[in-house]
N, C-alpha and C positions, 0 to 999 in steps of 0.2 A: 364732305369735301376734305381731301388730304392737303397737307402742306409740305412743300419741298423747299429746301434751303439752296439758294443760288450762291455758289462760291466763286463766281467770276472775279478775276484780278486780285485774289487774295495771295499773299506770299505763300510759296509752295510749302515751306516748313510748317505752316499753320494747319495744313489740310488734314493730317491724321487726327489731331486733337479736336478740330472743328467737327469732324465726322463722329468721333466718340461722344462729344457733347450733344450734337444733334440727335444721335440715337438715344442717349439718356433722357433727353427732353421729350421724346415721342414724335419727332418729325418722321414723315414717311420715307423721304428720299433726299438725295443730294443731286442737284443738276450741275453738270460739268460742261462749260462752253468750249469752243474750239476756235483757235486762230493759229494758222501755220507760221506766219511771219508778218512783220510790219514793213511794208514797202514805203520808201520815203515819199514817193508821189503815187497817188491813186488815180487810175484812169477812169474809174466809174465812181459814182456817188454811193456812199454807204446807205442802204435802203431803209434803215430803221431810226434815222434821226431827221429832224425837219430840214436841216441845212445840208445833209449828205456827208457831213464830216464824221470821222471816227471820234469816239469819246475816250480813247486810250492812246498812249504814246509808245515810242519804240522800246522803252524800258519796262513797260507794264508786264508783269509775269503772267504767262499762260502755260499751265501744265498740259501735256498731251492728255486728253480726257480718258483714254483707255488705260494709260499708265496710272493716272491719278485715281481712277476708280478701283484699280487693283490694289494700290497702296492703302486706300481707305477701307476697302473690304477686308484687308488683312488684320485690321485693328478693331473691327466691329463684327456683330453677329446677325443683326436683324435689318438694319436700315438698307434701303435699296439705292441704286445709283443709275443715272441715265445721262446720255449726252444731249445737250440742248443748245445747238445741234452740231453733230459732226458733219463737216463739209465733204460729201462723197465725191463730188465731181473731179477733184484733183488727185484722187487716190486710185489704187488698184483693188478690185473687189476680192480677188483671191487672198491677197495679203490681209485685207480687212477681215475676211471671214476667219482667217487663222487667229487674228487678234481678238475679235469679238467672241469667238468660241472659247478662247483661253480665259478671258475675263469672266464669262458666264460660268465656266467650270470652277475657276478659283474662288469666285464669290459665292458659290452655292446657289446659282440662279438668281442672284440679286441685281441683275444688270438689264437695263432696257436701252435699246439702240435708237436714239433720236437722230434723225438724218435730214440734211438739206442738200442743196446743190452747191452753194457757194456763190458769192456775189462779185468777187474780184477776178478779172481776167488774168492778173499777174499770178495768182495762186495756181491757176490751171497751167498757163504757158511755161512758167518757170519750173513746174514739176513735170513737164513733158507731156501735157495733155491738152488737146485743143479745147478752146472755149466754145467754139461753134458746136451746136447740137448737144449741148450739155444736158438738157432735160431728157432727151431720148436715151442718152448714155446712162444717166442716173437710174432711169426706169429699169434698164437692163442690169445694172449693178445690183439693184435691190433683189431682182430675180436670182442672180448668181449667188449672192450672200445667203439668202433664205434657203436656196437649194443645198448649198454646202453645209450649212448649219443643221439641216434636217438629218444629217448622218448618212452613213452608207456610201457605196460607190456611186458616183454621179458623173454625168457629162453634160456639157452645155454647148450649143452651137447657135450663136446669135449673130446680130449685125456687128457688134463691137467686140464681143468676147467669144472665144471659141477654145474649148478644151475637151479632150477625151477623158475616159474614166479616171477618176481620182477620188480619194477619200481623206478627210481630215479627222483625226481622232485625238482625244475623245470628243464626240459631239455633245452639245449641251443636253442634259437629261430632261430639260423642259424647254418649250419654245421660247426664244428670245423675242420679247415684244418689240415691234418697230413703231416708233412715233415719228410722223412725218411733219417737218417744219415748213414754214413759208406762208406768206399772206396772199400770193397771187392766185388767180383762178386755176392755173395749172397745178399749183401746189395743193390746193384744196381737193382737186380731182384725184390727185395721186394719194392723198391721205384717205379719202373716201374709198378708193379702189383697193389699196393694198395695205393700209396702215391699221395698226391696233390702237391708234390714237393720233391726235393732232397736237402739235406743240407750237406756242407762239413766241415771237420776240415781244418787245414792249408794245402794248396796245391799250387804247382807251376802252372803257366798258361798252359803249354803244357799238364800237367796231367788233368787239368780242361777241356781242349778242347777234349782230348781223352775220358774222362768220359761222357761229354755231348753227344758225338757221340754214345757211347754205350747205354746210356739211351734212346736216340732217336730211336735206333734200337729195343731195348727191348720193349719200349712202343708201337711201331708198331706191334710187335709180340703179345702183349697182347690186341690189338685192342683199344688202348687208345691214338693213335697219335693225335687225334683232341681235346682231353681234355686239359683244362688249366693245366699248370704244372710249378711250380716255380723252379728256379735254384739259390740256395743261396750258396755263396762261401766266404771263407776266402782265398784270393789270396796273396801270400807272395813275388811275384816278378813282379807285375804290379801296378804302382801307378801314381798319377797325371792324368791330363786330357787325355793324350794319352793312358795311361794304362787303365783307366776306359772305354774309348771308345773301346779299344780292347776287354775287358771283355763283354761289351754289344753286340758287333758284334759277339762274340762267342756264344751268347745265354744266358749269365748270366742275370737274372732278378733282383737280389738282392745282392749287395756287402756289406759284413759285415766288418766294419772298426772300428778302435780304434784311433780316431784323436789325443789323447794325446800321444800315443806311437809314432806317426809320428812326433810329436814336441819334441821328446827326453825326455818326462816325464815318470815316472814310474807308475805302477798300483796303488800305494799308494800315489800318489801326491795329493796336496791340491785340494779341490773342485773347488775353483775359477779358478785355472790354467786349470783344465779339461774343465770347462765351456768356457773359452776363446778358447781352442782348438776346441771345438764343433762349436763355432761361426766362427772361421777362416775357418774351413773345409766347413761349409755351404756357406760362402761368395764365396769360390772358386768353389765349385762343385755342389751345390744344387740350382736348378732353383727356383726362388721365395723365396729364403731365406730372413729372416727378418734381 
């Protein structure tokens, strides 16, 4: 099982140094979250907390994940980056294809595209996109982005997006993996059908096990049981050597961790303290850690 560092809500000036330290320690990847803006009043409940409230405020820092990945890739050589997850529904697929292709090219194919729909109607409507039929629109967006990233002259004529022959160069020299986020039945079907992996928000171990079993069943139904498939999780009730062994045995391939939180530090703690937490975690749990 690999380990990914979650850098959510860290001050932006810390990110390049955190990336360099994570690479030195032997972490596999860095996961970058996505939040477009903080609306003062939310019309829908946030789906990943018990009370439906957000656990961040209007001043919490959020880097654009594609820009953040590019900046961190520029100061590293081996570590990978992926969005966990970028909200597709409020964006334009051609513009995203341009951005994702650029990150992949400039990072030397060290970028994975974790995608979800988005939960807040305000993010859609204030960006000029209808909230209605968002799932069907995102399905088509994934098709568009994959098509364009494949390279060459392409055209697309769908229900939501329509364009004649175009080409974006350079195309990535290796396929960009798509990791599909979401806990709903529709999200799991989407991951099983078109994803190179599934990525979670915060979940308990028993729910992860149930989800992996459902994904295994769905992938078999879509004829994809033999294809490589990542299971990336944020588990909130299994920690330490025995906990990580349980996750690996359950089929988790990538555990997303925030070592400074385990040490009782905050998201806005000093850089040096976070670097010490990365090194401590690596010494305990990462094979071959420096």
